[in-house]
Each structure stands twice: as C-alpha cells, then as structure tokens.
N, C-alpha and C positions, 0 to 999 in steps of 0.2 A: 564505519559500518558498511557502507557501499555494497559491493557486489556480494558480499557474504552475510547480507542482513536477512533477518526473518521477522515477520509479524504474525501474531496469534490471531486466528479466526475463533473467537470464542464461541459462536454458534455451532460450529462443526468440531471444535476440540482439536484444531490442527494448525500447524503453521502455515503462513503464506510465505514462500521462499522467494528470495530474488538472487539470482546468480547461480553458479554451479556448486558452490562450497556447502557443506552440510553445516547447520547452525542448531544451537539450542532453541528451544521454544522460548519466546518472550511474550509478555503481556502488554506490550506498548504498540502504538501505531507510529508509523514513520514521522519524523519531524521535517520541516521544510529543509533544514540544513542536511539531513541525510538524504532528502530527495534530489537535492541539488548535485550530489555525488554520483548519482545514477546515470546510466547512459539512456538514450532515447528508448531503445529496445527494453530495458529493464523497467523504465517508467510506464511503458505501454503494457507490459506483461503484469506488473503490479496492478495498474488500473484494471485491466481485464479480470484478474483474480478478484479484486474487491468488489467489482461490479457484480460478479458471479455470486458473491456471498450476500449481497443486499436482501435478497428475497427472504434469507433465512433470519433476518433480524426483524423484530416488531418495531413498529412504528413508534417514536418517542423514546426508544431504548438508548442508552448511552453507547452501545456497540453500533447502533446504526448511525447515530450522530457522528461518531468517529470515523466511520467508514466514509459518510459523505464528506467530512471535513478532509479526510485524506485524499479523496477524489478531487476536491476543489484545489487542494494544495498542489497535487499532480498537475493539474491543468495549468495553475498559475506558474509552476516551475517551468513547464513546457513553453508557455508563452514568453516568459522572461528570458529563456535561452534561446528562443527562436526556433524551436522545435515544432514539428507538425505531428498531430495525433493521428 
C-alpha cells in the first residue's frame, strides 16, 4: 500500500491521500504494517491530515476512536524507527 495509499475521512466524505498516486477511496484506517512502509514525510503528512479531521468527529464515535488510534500508531511507528515528529 505505502506511497499510493488512501484512507477515508467519513465525516467529510473524502479520502486522506498519502503519496502522489491517485487511489480509490477506501473505508479502512491504516494498519501498523502499512504505516511501517511510509516515509517520515508521509507519516507526518498523514498525522497532520488526521489531526485536522478530529474536530469533525463527535466524541465517542467509532470514527474518532479510529482516528485517535491511527495517530497513536503513527507516533509508535515513528519512535520505533527512530524518526522525529
């Protein structure tokens, strides 16, 4: 998946794209294995985009929990790989 991955932002009805390639919209959030394949810049970009969508999710919703979990996973991947945010 890596550089041509996209994850769906359900609140806005649009995809969050990573990389330069155009991708189909999907309804999944990134897995740790998918995050491990991204570059530092791609991880930072994805984290920023997810953070930007947080205010559109109501507290306690599955979408917000998924977004927060994805942010935690991004941070863990960056620490594991010795990258700085």
